[in-house]
N, C-alpha and C positions, 0 to 999 in steps of 0.2 A: 484436576485441570492444571495443567503447567503452562508457562511461558513458551511460545514457540520461538525458533531460531532461525533467522533468514539464510538460506543458502547463498546469499551474495557475500557472507563472511568467507566463503572458498570459492571466489569468483574465478572463472574461467577452468575450473576443475571439472570433471565429468559430472553428470547429474547424480550417478550412483555414488561417487566418492564424497560428494558434498553431502548426500543424505547420510551416509555414514559418519562423517566427521561432525555433522550438527547434530545427528541423534546422540552421540557420545556425551555431548556436552548439555543436552535440552532434554535427556530422557525420553528421546524418541518424539519429539513433537517439533515438526520442520514445515517452514514456508519456503515454498519454491519460488525463487525469484530470479535475478539475472547478475551476471552473464554467465552462460555455460555453452559449451559447444553444441551444436545441431545434433539432435537425434530424432528419428522418426517417431511419430506418436504411438505407433505399435510397441517400438522398444520402450518408451517412457512407461505406457500402461503396464508393460511386463515388469518392469522395475517398480513402479508403485504396488503392484500385485504382490510381488516378492517381499516387500518391507510392511506392508500392512498385516502380512502373516506374521510377520516378528514383533508386531504391536506398535508399529509407528502411527503416527497422526500426521495428516498433511493439510496445508491449505495452499492455494496459488495465488501469484500475485503478478499484476501488470504484463511485465514483459517476460512473461512464461507461459508456454513453452518458447524455447529457443528458435528463432527464425533461421532459415537457410542462410538468407543475406541480411547483416544487421540494418535496422532503420529505427526511426523514434516513434513510438506509439504517441499517436496525437488524435484523439477523438473530435477535436476542433478543427483539425485540417480541412483545408479548402482543395487539396491536390487530390486528384482522382486516383492515381497510383497509390498514395499513402492511406486513401480511405479504403482501397480494397485490400491493402495489407492489414490494416486495422480489423477489418471485418473478418479477415481470414485468421489472425492470431486470436481474437477474442472467442470465435467458434471453437478453436481448436482448445482454448482454455477450458471452455465449458465442458466439453468432451472429456477432457483430462480430468477435471474437478470432480465429475460423476465416477471415474475409474479410481479416482485417489480418495473418494470419500470427503472432498473438502467442502466444508459447509459454507465456505464464501469464495467469491474470487473478486478482487478490487482493481480498479484501474485509475490512473491519475485524470483529473479532470479536463485537461486539455491545456494547449499554449497558444499565446497570441501571434506567433510567426512559426515558419518552418524552422526545424532544427537538426542538426545532426549531432550524433553521441562522439564524444572523444576518448581515447584510450582509458582515462581516469574515471569514466562514468558520468562525468559532467557534460552538458550540452552547449554547443554553439548555435546561437539564435542569429536568423538572417535579420539585416537591418529593417527590412520593410514588413511592417507588423499588419496583421488583419485589424479591423475594428473590434471593440470589445463585444458590441452587440451581435456581430457576425459570428464571431468565435461560439459566443455562448450559444446562439442558436443552433449551430452546427452540432456542439457537444449534446444540447439536449435531444435533437433529432437522432444521433447515434443511440444514445442510452435508450430513448423510447422504443426504438427498433429492436433492440436487443433484449432488453430487461425481461419481457415475457418469456423468452425461450430460458432463460436462467430460472424463472418462478416455476415454470412448469417441470423443471428437472431438480427443483428443490435445492437449488445452489443460490444463496444469496449474491445479487450483485451489488457491488459497493463502489462508492466514489470518494476518493483521496483528496483531502485538501492540498494544496500546494503553497508557493512561496514567491515573492518577487527577488530579485537581485537588487544590489546596492545602485546599479546603472540604469534599471529599468524594470518594468513590472510585465514580464514576459509570460505570465500563467493566469489562467482563471482559479477561482474557487480559494481566494487567499484569506479573505477576511470573512466576518460574521454576514455582512450584506450582501456578499458574492456568493456564499454558500447558500443562504437563503433563497436569493434570486433563481439560481440552478434549481434547487431542492423542490421548489414549490411548483416546477413545471415537468417534474418527472413523476412517474407511477409511484404509490406508497410502497410498492414492494421493493424500490429500490433503496438501498441503505448506505451506511456511510462508514469510512474507516477515517479516524481522525490519527494524524501523524503529530505527535508533540514537537518533534525537532522542527517540522515545518512551520508548526504553530510558534514557535519560538522565533524563527527568522522573521515571519510575517509581522508578528507583534512588534517587533524592535524596528524593522524598516519602514512599516505603514504605521507606527506609532499610535497602537492601542494596547490595552491593558490586559495582560495575558489571563490574568486571575478572573477579570470581568468578562472576558471572552469566554472562558470555560464554563462559568456559572450560567451564562446565558444560552450557551451551545448545548448545555446539559438539560438546562430548562425546557428547551423547544425539540430537541432532537435524540433526546436519550432512547425513544423508542425505535428509532432507526440507527442507532450506533451499534455496529458488531464487531470492530477489530480496532485495536489501538496500536501503532506503531511507535518504537521508543529508541532512541539515540540522542546523544549530547552534540550541542554546537554553541559557538558563541553569539550566535545571533546575527550572523552575517552570510553564512553560506552554510549548505548542508555537508557537515562534516563526518557524521556518522561515526561519532567517538562513542567510548564506553561513558555510562552514566557516572558523574562524579559522586562522592560520599554523600554528599548531602544536596544532592540534585532536585530542584524543584519538582522533577517529573515523579518521583516517588510519591509526595503528597498529591499530586495531579491523579496518579493511578489508583490511589487509596479513594479519593473523591469520585473517581468514575465508577470504581468498582461497586463502590456503596450506592451511587446513584442508579446503577443499571439493575442490582439486586432488588432495591426498593420498589422500583418501577413496574418490571416486568419479569422478574425471575430468571432472565434468560443468561446462559453462559455468553461471554464475549472472549474474542480471541485477543490475545496480546502476545506481540511478535517484537522481539529485540533485532534491532537491524543495526547493530555498532560493528560495521564491517572493517573499521579502523581502529580495532582494540586487539589486545591481546588475549591469549586463551584464558590467562588467570583472570582478567578483569571480566571477560564474558561469564566465567562461573560465578563470579561474586555477584555480578549485576542480576544473573538469572535467579540466584538464590534468594537476593532480596526482593525481586520481584513476585516471587512464587510465594514468598513470605505473606505478602500483601493480598494476593488474589486467591490463596487457598481457602 
């Protein structure tokens, strides 16, 4: 088992080109993410078939496959058009996960207002916010309506923790209480993706202890944890930098890996998302992570 590398490292390149470049760095373990130019599902399936024959391993994540017209995937949305776009994208992702042999597909938990994506991958949020309870209800409803389709096709549907900004909290699923509140309302077959970079921002802005969170999270959710996202930041925004030499995340990965193995002996997907790092940094990060999880 090797650490996957997010295709967002080669954003805006074609799907096939990003697969080749990621695979050269990650020993053919690639997580398909965004952004990439639109291609039909038939074309993408043929690409997966080609590279699976070459020994590639794939997972799919959130805003993949690329839509014809850009939008923000928000499962807590109250906008009818956005809801239909969400359903279509996630349904496409399920079919492509089957074709790619992806064991998991994860989405972000949702946002508290409408959002538009900027060219740098960050979001602009509307001033008007949904109530937390209404957004949570819509996210839960979306998950409950789709999760059994994933279960029947043996693809694990995952929810990823998010983070607030310094100015305001625009997201669901940021701290332990919010995570538990949502996860208690969805089927047991719904799993979790823990993004360590997001955790760092949430713990800093929301003033909770990162290590205590991790202990509690693992004590209660290890059996539902199936993927880890890894990238560095200073605790204020999602910078997607390479891990520093003495990053706290290496010890977190070690703790998570030990906890998962001890509890259920299941393999977990680790994915490096450091899209704002150079290739040497990526190679060094992957080598250190693989040394821990091997």
